[in-house]
Backbone as JSON Lines, residues from 0, in Angstrom:
{"i":0,"aa":"M","n":[18.41,-33.81,15.92],"ca":[19.44,-32.86,15.82],"c":[20.27,-32.7,17.0]}
{"i":1,"aa":"G","n":[21.7,-33.32,16.95],"ca":[22.45,-32.92,17.85],"c":[23.05,-31.64,18.47]}
{"i":2,"aa":"W","n":[22.76,-30.56,17.19],"ca":[23.55,-29.37,17.69],"c":[22.74,-28.38,18.35]}
{"i":3,"aa":"G","n":[21.52,-28.68,18.56],"ca":[20.63,-27.83,19.16],"c":[19.2,-28.31,19.84]}
{"i":4,"aa":"M","n":[19.65,-29.64,20.5],"ca":[18.69,-30.31,21.15],"c":[18.04,-29.44,22.19]}
{"i":5,"aa":"K","n":[16.59,-29.25,22.17],"ca":[16.12,-28.36,23.23],"c":[14.79,-29.29,23.26]}
{"i":6,"aa":"Q","n":[13.89,-29.04,24.27],"ca":[12.91,-29.63,24.74],"c":[11.98,-28.88,23.97]}
{"i":7,"aa":"L","n":[10.98,-29.56,23.13],"ca":[10.07,-29.16,22.21],"c":[8.94,-28.62,22.63]}
{"i":8,"aa":"T","n":[8.34,-27.49,22.05],"ca":[7.42,-26.49,22.6],"c":[5.91,-27.2,21.88]}
{"i":9,"aa":"L","n":[5.03,-26.56,22.39],"ca":[3.5,-27.11,21.61],"c":[3.59,-26.57,20.05]}
{"i":10,"aa":"A","n":[4.17,-25.78,19.83],"ca":[4.49,-24.74,18.39],"c":[5.07,-26.25,17.64]}
{"i":11,"aa":"T","n":[6.19,-26.95,18.15],"ca":[6.63,-27.67,17.33],"c":[6.29,-29.62,17.37]}
{"i":12,"aa":"V","n":[5.54,-29.62,18.3],"ca":[4.99,-30.99,18.3],"c":[3.84,-31.22,17.56]}
{"i":13,"aa":"G","n":[2.99,-30.08,17.89],"ca":[1.65,-30.48,16.76],"c":[0.92,-31.7,17.42]}
{"i":14,"aa":"F","n":[-0.55,-31.61,17.03],"ca":[-1.46,-32.47,17.51],"c":[-1.94,-33.16,16.34]}
{"i":15,"aa":"E","n":[-1.04,-33.48,14.92],"ca":[-1.59,-34.21,14.04],"c":[-1.82,-35.83,14.26]}
{"i":16,"aa":"R","n":[-2.75,-36.26,14.0],"ca":[-2.77,-37.92,14.53],"c":[-2.44,-38.62,13.23]}
{"i":17,"aa":"Y","n":[-2.4,-38.14,12.03],"ca":[-1.89,-38.93,10.9],"c":[-0.8,-38.04,10.08]}
{"i":18,"aa":"G","n":[0.1,-38.81,9.66],"ca":[1.32,-37.98,9.07],"c":[1.86,-38.95,8.16]}
{"i":19,"aa":"K","n":[2.49,-38.27,7.55],"ca":[3.41,-39.07,6.35],"c":[4.66,-38.32,6.0]}
{"i":20,"aa":"T","n":[5.96,-38.92,6.02],"ca":[6.83,-38.43,5.57],"c":[6.97,-38.11,4.13]}
{"i":21,"aa":"T","n":[7.03,-36.84,3.98],"ca":[7.17,-36.29,2.53],"c":[8.33,-36.24,2.11]}
{"i":22,"aa":"R","n":[8.54,-36.14,0.57],"ca":[9.57,-36.39,-0.12],"c":[10.72,-35.3,0.23]}
{"i":23,"aa":"R","n":[10.2,-33.87,0.37],"ca":[11.11,-32.65,1.22],"c":[11.58,-33.46,2.64]}
{"i":24,"aa":"A","n":[10.84,-33.56,3.75],"ca":[11.43,-34.25,4.77],"c":[12.2,-35.45,4.71]}
{"i":25,"aa":"A","n":[12.11,-36.4,3.8],"ca":[13.36,-37.44,3.6],"c":[14.54,-36.72,3.06]}
{"i":26,"aa":"F","n":[14.44,-35.93,1.87],"ca":[15.56,-35.4,1.65],"c":[16.27,-34.33,2.76]}
{"i":27,"aa":"L","n":[15.39,-33.69,3.37],"ca":[16.1,-32.92,4.64],"c":[16.77,-34.11,5.52]}
{"i":28,"aa":"A","n":[16.23,-35.07,5.84],"ca":[16.85,-36.06,6.8],"c":[18.08,-36.39,6.24]}
{"i":29,"aa":"E","n":[18.09,-36.72,4.98],"ca":[19.36,-37.34,4.34],"c":[20.39,-36.36,4.23]}
{"i":30,"aa":"M","n":[20.24,-34.96,3.91],"ca":[21.45,-34.1,4.03],"c":[21.6,-33.76,5.39]}
{"i":31,"aa":"E","n":[20.69,-33.88,6.49],"ca":[21.06,-33.64,7.76],"c":[22.18,-34.99,8.13]}
{"i":32,"aa":"R","n":[22.19,-35.94,7.51],"ca":[22.98,-36.87,7.8],"c":[24.4,-36.96,7.1]}
{"i":33,"aa":"V","n":[24.16,-36.48,5.57],"ca":[25.24,-36.65,5.04],"c":[26.36,-35.19,5.13]}
{"i":34,"aa":"V","n":[25.68,-34.15,5.47],"ca":[26.44,-33.01,5.17],"c":[27.44,-32.64,6.25]}
{"i":35,"aa":"P","n":[28.73,-32.29,6.26],"ca":[29.64,-32.15,7.14],"c":[29.47,-30.83,7.75]}
{"i":36,"aa":"W","n":[28.56,-30.54,8.63],"ca":[28.06,-29.15,9.13],"c":[29.06,-28.77,10.02]}
{"i":37,"aa":"P","n":[29.83,-28.99,11.08],"ca":[31.06,-28.59,11.67],"c":[32.28,-28.18,10.44]}
{"i":38,"aa":"A","n":[32.31,-29.04,9.69],"ca":[33.51,-28.68,8.73],"c":[33.06,-27.34,7.83]}
{"i":39,"aa":"L","n":[31.95,-27.37,7.43],"ca":[31.56,-26.02,6.47],"c":[31.39,-25.09,7.43]}
{"i":40,"aa":"C","n":[30.82,-24.96,8.63],"ca":[30.75,-24.05,9.5],"c":[32.16,-23.21,9.76]}
{"i":41,"aa":"A","n":[32.87,-24.48,10.19],"ca":[34.6,-23.56,10.41],"c":[35.24,-23.01,9.27]}
{"i":42,"aa":"L","n":[34.43,-23.07,7.75],"ca":[35.18,-22.26,6.77],"c":[34.46,-20.93,6.92]}
{"i":43,"aa":"I","n":[33.2,-20.59,7.38],"ca":[32.69,-19.28,7.37],"c":[33.13,-18.67,9.0]}
{"i":44,"aa":"E","n":[33.11,-19.2,9.99],"ca":[33.57,-18.64,11.37],"c":[34.44,-17.5,11.07]}
{"i":45,"aa":"P","n":[35.67,-17.42,10.62],"ca":[36.53,-16.16,10.65],"c":[36.04,-15.01,9.82]}
{"i":46,"aa":"F","n":[34.65,-15.02,9.05],"ca":[34.31,-13.77,8.49],"c":[33.14,-13.52,8.85]}
{"i":47,"aa":"Y","n":[32.35,-14.4,9.91],"ca":[30.81,-14.21,10.63],"c":[31.24,-13.34,11.88]}
{"i":48,"aa":"P","n":[30.24,-12.24,11.73],"ca":[29.91,-11.33,12.9],"c":[30.14,-12.08,14.22]}
{"i":49,"aa":"K","n":[30.77,-11.52,14.93],"ca":[30.7,-11.64,16.45],"c":[29.78,-10.92,17.32]}
{"i":50,"aa":"P","n":[29.37,-11.73,18.3],"ca":[28.43,-11.08,19.35],"c":[29.01,-9.39,20.01]}
{"i":51,"aa":"G","n":[28.17,-8.73,20.05],"ca":[28.77,-7.23,20.48],"c":[27.57,-6.22,20.8]}
{"i":52,"aa":"N","n":[28.0,-5.11,20.37],"ca":[26.94,-4.03,20.73],"c":[25.71,-4.34,19.52]}
{"i":53,"aa":"G","n":[24.46,-4.21,20.02],"ca":[23.44,-4.44,18.85],"c":[22.66,-5.74,18.89]}
{"i":54,"aa":"R","n":[22.27,-6.08,18.27],"ca":[21.43,-7.34,18.14],"c":[22.6,-8.52,17.63]}
{"i":55,"aa":"P","n":[22.16,-9.77,18.67],"ca":[23.38,-10.74,18.3],"c":[23.15,-11.53,17.03]}
{"i":56,"aa":"P","n":[23.89,-11.92,16.23],"ca":[23.97,-12.39,15.0],"c":[23.44,-14.0,15.13]}
{"i":57,"aa":"V","n":[22.5,-14.49,14.32],"ca":[22.13,-15.69,14.22],"c":[22.97,-16.64,14.22]}
{"i":58,"aa":"G","n":[23.07,-17.7,14.64],"ca":[24.22,-18.78,14.73],"c":[24.52,-19.37,13.16]}
{"i":59,"aa":"V","n":[26.15,-19.5,12.99],"ca":[26.56,-19.57,11.58],"c":[25.73,-21.01,11.17]}
{"i":60,"aa":"E","n":[25.96,-21.8,12.03],"ca":[25.21,-23.16,11.37],"c":[23.66,-22.83,10.98]}
{"i":61,"aa":"R","n":[22.96,-22.32,11.76],"ca":[21.4,-22.02,11.36],"c":[21.85,-21.32,10.12]}
{"i":62,"aa":"M","n":[22.42,-20.23,9.76],"ca":[22.38,-19.34,8.48],"c":[22.94,-20.27,7.23]}
{"i":63,"aa":"L","n":[23.86,-21.11,7.76],"ca":[24.23,-22.34,6.7],"c":[23.09,-23.2,6.13]}
{"i":64,"aa":"R","n":[22.42,-23.46,6.99],"ca":[21.39,-24.36,6.83],"c":[20.12,-23.53,5.79]}
{"i":65,"aa":"L","n":[20.2,-22.33,6.24],"ca":[19.05,-21.45,5.46],"c":[19.35,-21.29,4.0]}
{"i":66,"aa":"Y","n":[21.0,-21.03,3.93],"ca":[21.62,-20.99,2.89],"c":[21.42,-22.27,1.98]}
{"i":67,"aa":"F","n":[21.59,-23.26,2.17],"ca":[21.53,-24.79,1.74],"c":[20.09,-24.67,1.28]}
{"i":68,"aa":"L","n":[18.92,-24.48,2.02],"ca":[17.57,-24.62,1.78],"c":[17.53,-23.82,0.29]}
{"i":69,"aa":"Q","n":[17.95,-22.7,0.38],"ca":[17.63,-21.57,-0.61],"c":[18.16,-22.35,-2.01]}
{"i":70,"aa":"Q","n":[19.48,-22.77,-1.93],"ca":[19.93,-23.57,-3.06],"c":[19.04,-24.88,-3.76]}
{"i":71,"aa":"W","n":[18.86,-25.59,-2.72],"ca":[18.31,-26.98,-2.85],"c":[16.93,-26.89,-3.26]}
{"i":72,"aa":"F","n":[16.25,-25.83,-2.82],"ca":[14.75,-25.46,-3.3],"c":[14.44,-24.65,-4.23]}
{"i":73,"aa":"N","n":[15.75,-23.79,-4.45],"ca":[15.84,-22.38,-5.59],"c":[14.7,-21.48,-5.07]}
{"i":74,"aa":"L","n":[15.19,-20.96,-3.91],"ca":[14.34,-20.0,-2.98],"c":[15.13,-18.67,-3.07]}
{"i":75,"aa":"S","n":[14.36,-17.4,-3.08],"ca":[14.94,-16.35,-2.97],"c":[15.05,-15.76,-1.61]}
{"i":76,"aa":"D","n":[15.77,-14.96,-1.08],"ca":[15.55,-14.59,0.44],"c":[14.17,-14.41,0.84]}
{"i":77,"aa":"P","n":[13.06,-13.76,0.35],"ca":[11.78,-13.51,0.83],"c":[11.18,-14.89,1.08]}
{"i":78,"aa":"A","n":[11.52,-15.51,-0.07],"ca":[10.85,-17.0,-0.45],"c":[11.2,-17.79,0.74]}
{"i":79,"aa":"V","n":[12.46,-17.73,1.08],"ca":[13.13,-19.05,2.14],"c":[12.4,-18.44,3.39]}
{"i":80,"aa":"E","n":[12.18,-17.23,3.79],"ca":[11.64,-16.92,5.02],"c":[9.82,-17.38,5.11]}
{"i":81,"aa":"E","n":[9.16,-16.98,4.13],"ca":[8.05,-17.61,4.07],"c":[8.06,-19.08,3.91]}
{"i":82,"aa":"A","n":[8.76,-19.72,3.14],"ca":[8.78,-21.3,3.22],"c":[8.94,-21.98,4.64]}
{"i":83,"aa":"L","n":[9.91,-20.93,5.57],"ca":[10.27,-21.64,6.72],"c":[9.0,-21.68,7.9]}
{"i":84,"aa":"Y","n":[8.08,-20.4,7.39],"ca":[6.76,-20.41,8.26],"c":[5.81,-21.4,7.82]}
{"i":85,"aa":"D","n":[5.97,-21.86,6.66],"ca":[5.12,-23.15,5.96],"c":[5.35,-24.36,6.25]}
{"i":86,"aa":"S","n":[6.75,-24.52,6.22],"ca":[7.04,-25.84,6.27],"c":[7.55,-26.42,7.52]}
{"i":87,"aa":"A","n":[7.1,-27.25,8.12],"ca":[7.72,-27.61,9.3],"c":[8.98,-28.54,9.24]}
{"i":88,"aa":"A","n":[8.88,-29.25,8.12],"ca":[10.14,-29.96,7.7],"c":[11.21,-28.98,7.84]}
{"i":89,"aa":"M","n":[11.14,-27.92,7.09],"ca":[12.25,-27.07,6.96],"c":[12.36,-26.33,8.28]}
{"i":90,"aa":"R","n":[11.64,-26.09,8.9],"ca":[11.69,-25.41,10.26],"c":[12.87,-26.6,11.13]}
{"i":91,"aa":"R","n":[12.3,-27.77,10.99],"ca":[13.05,-28.73,12.06],"c":[14.37,-28.88,11.53]}
{"i":92,"aa":"F","n":[14.7,-28.82,10.25],"ca":[15.99,-28.77,9.44],"c":[16.79,-27.83,9.91]}
{"i":93,"aa":"A","n":[16.26,-26.61,9.89],"ca":[17.04,-25.42,10.73],"c":[16.97,-25.13,12.06]}
{"i":94,"aa":"G","n":[16.33,-25.98,12.88],"ca":[16.28,-25.71,14.02],"c":[15.5,-24.64,14.64]}
{"i":95,"aa":"I","n":[14.56,-24.42,14.07],"ca":[13.59,-23.13,14.46],"c":[12.58,-23.72,14.84]}
{"i":96,"aa":"D","n":[12.11,-23.27,16.12],"ca":[11.02,-23.38,17.04],"c":[10.39,-22.28,17.28]}
{"i":97,"aa":"L","n":[9.24,-22.27,16.32],"ca":[8.46,-20.82,16.48],"c":[7.73,-20.72,17.76]}
{"i":98,"aa":"G","n":[7.68,-21.56,18.73],"ca":[7.28,-21.23,20.2],"c":[8.43,-20.45,20.89]}
{"i":99,"aa":"R","n":[9.46,-20.12,20.24],"ca":[10.66,-19.65,21.35],"c":[11.18,-18.72,20.25]}
{"i":100,"aa":"E","n":[11.33,-18.69,19.34],"ca":[11.73,-17.54,18.13],"c":[11.08,-17.65,16.68]}
{"i":101,"aa":"P","n":[11.6,-16.66,16.3],"ca":[11.04,-16.14,15.0],"c":[11.87,-16.63,14.12]}
{"i":102,"aa":"V","n":[11.7,-16.86,12.66],"ca":[12.47,-17.08,11.38],"c":[13.17,-16.15,11.3]}
{"i":103,"aa":"P","n":[14.51,-16.32,10.83],"ca":[15.3,-15.32,10.32],"c":[14.65,-14.28,9.09]}
{"i":104,"aa":"D","n":[14.51,-13.25,9.08],"ca":[14.22,-12.21,7.96],"c":[14.94,-12.37,7.09]}
{"i":105,"aa":"E","n":[14.25,-11.79,5.89],"ca":[14.77,-11.85,4.61],"c":[16.0,-11.1,4.45]}
{"i":106,"aa":"T","n":[16.26,-10.12,5.36],"ca":[17.15,-9.14,5.35],"c":[18.7,-9.8,6.07]}
{"i":107,"aa":"T","n":[18.29,-10.42,6.95],"ca":[19.31,-11.18,7.57],"c":[19.96,-12.41,6.59]}
{"i":108,"aa":"V","n":[18.71,-13.06,5.75],"ca":[19.24,-14.21,4.93],"c":[20.1,-13.59,4.01]}
{"i":109,"aa":"C","n":[19.95,-12.08,3.42],"ca":[20.44,-11.47,2.28],"c":[21.91,-11.1,2.71]}
{"i":110,"aa":"R","n":[21.79,-10.56,4.01],"ca":[23.23,-10.37,4.32],"c":[24.09,-11.44,4.6]}
{"i":111,"aa":"F","n":[23.58,-12.71,4.87],"ca":[24.39,-13.72,4.89],"c":[24.96,-14.25,3.6]}
{"i":112,"aa":"R","n":[24.18,-14.17,2.48],"ca":[24.04,-14.5,1.28],"c":[25.6,-13.57,0.62]}
{"i":113,"aa":"H","n":[25.38,-12.5,1.06],"ca":[26.4,-11.36,0.41],"c":[27.53,-11.74,1.16]}
{"i":114,"aa":"L","n":[27.7,-12.13,2.57],"ca":[29.06,-12.23,2.99],"c":[29.52,-13.42,2.52]}
{"i":115,"aa":"L","n":[28.76,-14.77,2.03],"ca":[29.45,-15.77,1.47],"c":[30.08,-15.34,0.03]}
{"i":116,"aa":"E","n":[29.33,-14.5,-0.53],"ca":[29.63,-13.82,-1.97],"c":[30.75,-13.28,-1.75]}
{"i":117,"aa":"E","n":[30.83,-12.16,-0.99],"ca":[32.27,-11.22,-0.52],"c":[33.53,-12.06,-0.35]}
{"i":118,"aa":"H","n":[33.28,-13.21,0.29],"ca":[34.66,-14.15,0.4],"c":[34.69,-15.2,-0.21]}
{"i":119,"aa":"D","n":[33.98,-15.28,-1.44],"ca":[33.86,-16.34,-2.32],"c":[33.64,-17.85,-1.33]}
{"i":120,"aa":"L","n":[32.89,-17.71,-0.41],"ca":[32.69,-19.09,0.4],"c":[31.67,-19.88,-0.1]}
{"i":121,"aa":"G","n":[30.67,-19.2,-1.18],"ca":[29.87,-20.49,-1.66],"c":[30.48,-21.53,-2.31]}
{"i":122,"aa":"R","n":[31.51,-21.16,-3.15],"ca":[32.12,-22.32,-4.25],"c":[33.05,-22.96,-2.86]}
{"i":123,"aa":"R","n":[33.7,-22.56,-1.88],"ca":[34.29,-23.18,-1.2],"c":[33.73,-24.01,-0.09]}
{"i":124,"aa":"L","n":[32.45,-23.83,-0.15],"ca":[31.36,-24.56,0.59],"c":[30.83,-25.79,-0.05]}
{"i":125,"aa":"F","n":[30.57,-25.6,-1.31],"ca":[30.22,-26.69,-2.2],"c":[31.3,-27.58,-2.46]}
{"i":126,"aa":"D","n":[32.59,-27.28,-2.8],"ca":[33.86,-27.81,-3.0],"c":[34.26,-29.08,-1.88]}
{"i":127,"aa":"E","n":[34.12,-28.25,-0.5],"ca":[34.26,-29.19,0.49],"c":[33.2,-30.0,0.62]}
{"i":128,"aa":"L","n":[32.01,-29.94,0.62],"ca":[30.93,-30.88,0.66],"c":[31.3,-31.76,-0.6]}
{"i":129,"aa":"Q","n":[31.56,-31.62,-1.73],"ca":[32.06,-32.42,-2.82],"c":[33.1,-33.62,-2.09]}
{"i":130,"aa":"R","n":[34.02,-32.99,-1.7],"ca":[35.15,-33.74,-1.1],"c":[34.74,-34.9,0.02]}
{"i":131,"aa":"H","n":[33.96,-33.99,0.72],"ca":[33.58,-35.06,1.89],"c":[32.45,-36.13,1.42]}
{"i":132,"aa":"L","n":[31.85,-35.81,0.64],"ca":[30.89,-37.12,0.05],"c":[31.65,-37.85,-1.02]}
{"i":133,"aa":"A","n":[32.62,-37.67,-1.89],"ca":[33.62,-38.56,-2.52],"c":[34.16,-39.29,-1.51]}
{"i":134,"aa":"A","n":[34.55,-38.78,-0.3],"ca":[35.24,-39.65,0.57],"c":[34.41,-40.63,1.02]}
{"i":135,"aa":"K","n":[33.35,-40.54,1.2],"ca":[32.57,-41.71,1.78],"c":[31.87,-42.41,0.84]}
{"i":136,"aa":"G","n":[32.47,-41.85,-0.32],"ca":[31.99,-42.83,-1.54],"c":[30.53,-42.67,-2.34]}
{"i":137,"aa":"L","n":[30.0,-41.19,-1.83],"ca":[28.74,-40.72,-2.29],"c":[28.94,-40.05,-3.32]}
{"i":138,"aa":"K","n":[27.9,-39.74,-4.52],"ca":[28.08,-38.88,-5.42],"c":[27.58,-37.48,-5.08]}
{"i":139,"aa":"G","n":[27.95,-36.53,-5.07],"ca":[27.59,-35.26,-5.08],"c":[28.56,-34.55,-5.32]}
{"i":140,"aa":"G","n":[28.1,-32.88,-5.15],"ca":[28.93,-31.72,-5.46],"c":[28.24,-30.83,-6.02]}
{"i":141,"aa":"H","n":[28.91,-29.99,-6.76],"ca":[28.47,-28.59,-7.3],"c":[29.31,-28.23,-8.32]}
{"i":142,"aa":"R","n":[28.46,-27.94,-9.25],"ca":[29.39,-27.79,-10.9],"c":[29.0,-26.08,-10.7]}
{"i":143,"aa":"H","n":[30.36,-25.27,-10.16],"ca":[30.21,-23.77,-9.93],"c":[30.2,-23.29,-11.41]}
{"i":144,"aa":"D","n":[29.14,-22.23,-11.56],"ca":[29.03,-21.65,-12.69],"c":[29.0,-20.21,-12.47]}
{"i":145,"aa":"R","n":[29.88,-19.28,-12.42],"ca":[29.97,-18.14,-11.97],"c":[28.92,-17.08,-12.36]}
{"i":146,"aa":"R","n":[28.91,-17.24,-14.13],"ca":[27.86,-16.41,-14.68],"c":[26.57,-16.86,-14.71]}
{"i":147,"aa":"R","n":[26.28,-17.94,-14.21],"ca":[25.08,-18.75,-13.3],"c":[24.6,-17.71,-12.24]}
{"i":148,"aa":"D","n":[25.98,-17.77,-11.22],"ca":[25.82,-17.32,-9.9],"c":[25.44,-16.03,-9.95]}
{"i":149,"aa":"D","n":[26.21,-15.05,-10.77],"ca":[26.06,-13.8,-10.84],"c":[24.45,-13.26,-11.39]}
{"i":150,"aa":"H","n":[23.86,-13.99,-12.4],"ca":[22.65,-13.67,-12.82],"c":[21.79,-14.21,-11.63]}
{"i":151,"aa":"Q","n":[21.94,-15.23,-11.36],"ca":[20.93,-15.6,-9.91],"c":[20.9,-14.43,-8.9]}
{"i":152,"aa":"R","n":[22.32,-14.0,-8.58],"ca":[22.37,-12.98,-7.72],"c":[21.51,-11.66,-7.65]}
{"i":153,"aa":"A","n":[21.65,-11.16,-9.27],"ca":[21.19,-10.07,-9.67],"c":[19.52,-10.26,-9.62]}
{"i":154,"aa":"V","n":[19.05,-11.24,-9.98],"ca":[17.71,-11.7,-10.05],"c":[17.02,-11.52,-8.4]}
{"i":155,"aa":"L","n":[17.85,-12.31,-7.53],"ca":[17.37,-12.31,-6.04],"c":[17.45,-10.88,-5.68]}
{"i":156,"aa":"D","n":[18.4,-10.25,-5.93],"ca":[18.29,-8.76,-5.38],"c":[17.26,-7.81,-5.92]}
{"i":157,"aa":"Q","n":[16.76,-8.01,-7.39],"ca":[16.05,-7.27,-7.73],"c":[14.75,-7.78,-6.76]}
{"i":158,"aa":"E","n":[14.43,-8.99,-6.88],"ca":[13.37,-9.48,-6.35],"c":[13.01,-8.72,-4.95]}
{"i":159,"aa":"R","n":[14.35,-9.2,-4.08],"ca":[14.46,-8.58,-2.7],"c":[13.86,-6.84,-2.75]}
{"i":160,"aa":"R","n":[14.58,-6.23,-3.64],"ca":[14.04,-5.0,-3.58],"c":[12.46,-4.75,-3.86]}
{"i":161,"aa":"Q","n":[12.18,-5.36,-4.77],"ca":[10.74,-5.43,-5.23],"c":[9.57,-5.8,-4.36]}
{"i":162,"aa":"G","n":[10.29,-6.76,-3.3],"ca":[9.57,-7.45,-2.26],"c":[8.51,-8.66,-3.07]}
{"i":163,"aa":"A","n":[9.01,-9.0,-4.18],"ca":[8.41,-9.86,-4.96],"c":[9.01,-11.27,-4.37]}
{"i":164,"aa":"R","n":[8.1,-12.54,-4.67],"ca":[8.58,-13.55,-4.53],"c":[9.11,-13.94,-5.99]}
{"i":165,"aa":"S","n":[10.15,-15.12,-6.1],"ca":[11.01,-15.59,-6.6],"c":[10.32,-16.53,-7.94]}
{"i":166,"aa":"R","n":[9.6,-17.0,-7.36],"ca":[8.65,-18.14,-8.15],"c":[7.03,-18.3,-7.53]}
{"i":167,"aa":"D","n":[6.31,-18.91,-8.53],"ca":[5.07,-18.93,-7.93],"c":[4.98,-19.86,-6.67]}
{"i":168,"aa":"A","n":[3.64,-20.05,-5.81],"ca":[3.69,-20.88,-4.79],"c":[3.95,-22.35,-5.38]}
{"i":169,"aa":"S","n":[3.19,-22.83,-6.17],"ca":[3.34,-24.05,-6.66],"c":[4.46,-24.57,-6.78]}
{"i":170,"aa":"D","n":[5.53,-23.77,-7.42],"ca":[6.86,-23.99,-7.69],"c":[7.63,-24.28,-6.51]}
{"i":171,"aa":"Q","n":[7.36,-23.51,-5.79],"ca":[8.0,-23.52,-4.24],"c":[7.72,-24.81,-3.23]}
{"i":172,"aa":"E","n":[6.51,-25.22,-3.49],"ca":[6.15,-26.22,-2.46],"c":[6.14,-27.45,-2.89]}
{"i":173,"aa":"G","n":[6.8,-27.79,-4.23],"ca":[7.05,-29.02,-4.93],"c":[8.15,-29.47,-4.06]}
{"i":174,"aa":"Q","n":[8.38,-30.68,-5.16],"ca":[9.68,-31.39,-4.3],"c":[11.24,-30.57,-4.73]}
{"i":175,"aa":"P","n":[12.4,-30.84,-4.31],"ca":[13.42,-29.82,-4.12],"c":[13.95,-29.82,-5.57]}
{"i":176,"aa":"V","n":[14.57,-28.73,-6.02],"ca":[14.83,-28.48,-7.36],"c":[16.03,-29.81,-7.83]}
{"i":177,"aa":"V","n":[16.57,-30.23,-6.53],"ca":[17.38,-31.46,-6.68],"c":[17.07,-32.73,-7.93]}
{"i":178,"aa":"F","n":[15.63,-32.81,-7.36],"ca":[15.07,-34.07,-7.92],"c":[14.58,-33.72,-9.33]}
{"i":179,"aa":"R","n":[14.45,-32.72,-9.73],"ca":[13.92,-32.17,-11.02],"c":[15.03,-31.86,-12.11]}
{"i":180,"aa":"D","n":[16.06,-31.2,-11.21],"ca":[17.41,-30.74,-12.51],"c":[18.71,-31.13,-11.48]}
{"i":181,"aa":"E","n":[19.27,-32.15,-11.25],"ca":[20.32,-32.38,-10.16],"c":[21.36,-31.92,-10.68]}
{"i":182,"aa":"S","n":[21.67,-31.41,-12.18],"ca":[22.89,-30.77,-12.54],"c":[22.9,-29.22,-12.02]}
{"i":183,"aa":"A","n":[21.79,-28.94,-11.5],"ca":[21.87,-27.41,-10.54],"c":[22.92,-27.24,-9.32]}
{"i":184,"aa":"F","n":[22.84,-28.49,-9.04],"ca":[23.41,-28.95,-7.53],"c":[24.27,-30.01,-7.3]}
{"i":185,"aa":"W","n":[23.78,-31.15,-7.61],"ca":[24.48,-32.7,-7.46],"c":[24.91,-33.11,-8.81]}
{"i":186,"aa":"G","n":[25.86,-33.36,-8.99],"ca":[26.75,-33.56,-10.18],"c":[26.85,-35.14,-10.32]}
{"i":187,"aa":"R","n":[25.75,-35.68,-10.48],"ca":[25.6,-37.07,-10.89],"c":[25.71,-37.75,-12.25]}
């Protein structure tokens, strides 16, 4: 990952002798390659909090990557936090090294999602992604359905308040939603 190269700690390296590239890891590697991260971050930057008094904000690109993980894997705010602790592939994609820092908590994720909603950035992000992929001759994009978004937002907020996970563990640990129902995100 070019945007946050650091020396790896033992928490990142691992000592596994045998490994396999999972569908999740392959999917995330492909998204790493095709998503125009700088262009998408530029859409968010004007609205994103600047460092000042108090706790410094998590980087825009990292939060955007968490937002995309939520969309691709159908995860609520608490579920994306937990999935990042569970999945090395997701942590690698988000540039999180548990030897150096914790995963952003569900409240931070919720605030970022609300920032995107408040400025109607979710639709703009996916429109920009669709334009970028089309320019490269790749199929992709997002069919924006505001009613579905409003419903999902209400469900996610209710789950966050109740402290419940949105899906059972077996659904969250499966392959990305993209592979099961491509109409949810990719318009092929």
